[in-house]
C-alpha positions, 0 to 999 in steps of 0.5 A, a space after each residue: 486899424 491893424 498895427 504895423 510893426 517895423 521891418 527890422 531887417 532894414 535897420 542900418 547897423 554900424 558906423 557909416 563914414 563918408 568923405 565929408 562927415 563922420 556919422 555917429 550912432 547916438 542911441 537906439 529908440 524902439 528898434 530904430 537907430 538915431 544918428 547925427 552927423 559931425 564934421 570930421 577933425 580935418 573940417 573942424 581944424 580948417 574952420 578953427 584955422 579960419 576963425 583964428 586967422 580972423 582973431 576969433 580965438 574963443 569960437 575957434 577954441 570952443 569948436 576945437 574942444 567939442 571936436 576933441 571929445 568926438 575924435 575917434 583916432 589918435 591922429 584926429 586927437 593929435 591934429 586937434 590938440 596941435 590947434 588947441 595949443 596954438 589957439 590957447 597960445 594966441 590967447 596968451 594962455 601959455 600954461 594951458 597951451 603947454 598942457 596941450 603940447 604935453 598931451 600931444 607928445 604922449 600921442 606923438 613922442 617923436 614929432 620934431 615940430 611938437 618937440 620944438 614948439 613945446 621947447 619954445 613954449 617952455 622957454 617962454 614959461 621959464 621952464 629952461 631945463 624942460 626946454 633943454 630936454 625937448 630940444 635935445 630930443 628934437 636934435 636926436 630926431 634930426 640926427 636920425 633923419 636924412 642929412 641935408 642942409 636944412 637938417 644941419 642948420 637946424 641942428 646947429 640952431 637948436 644946439 646953440 639954443 641948448 648951450 645958451 639955456 644951460 649957461 643961464 641955468 
């Protein structure tokens, strides 16, 4: 019986991105590409949020850690890091959560919510001078944004918090 050679013109090439899954090329065997589908970062975060809501922090953490290793973009990494920080904080692993927030700030240094959350966690950990720095950066961002009632009240709240922390130092 004659040996049939594979038709190399029909071999898929590159990454295929779909609405519900991201397809990743894993390896090439004998001229054929082998691939595996993984959930998108958004899907993984939704699943982890559902697990967190049930109090299943360990499974949520495991799911997020796996997704972080597969994240393609900085926005995916930032999304996953924010949930890792929240999940580890829920588990009372405050030092680990603080580390995730610091990694997140490297990806999004001017994100107001991350600065405030990092400052709040720094206060809980007793890093008052670090908290003052995060809060001051958040205040500067608010002052550059569109002025409004919320913005003014938030600036006042953070300014009072900074003043209290500086008194304690």
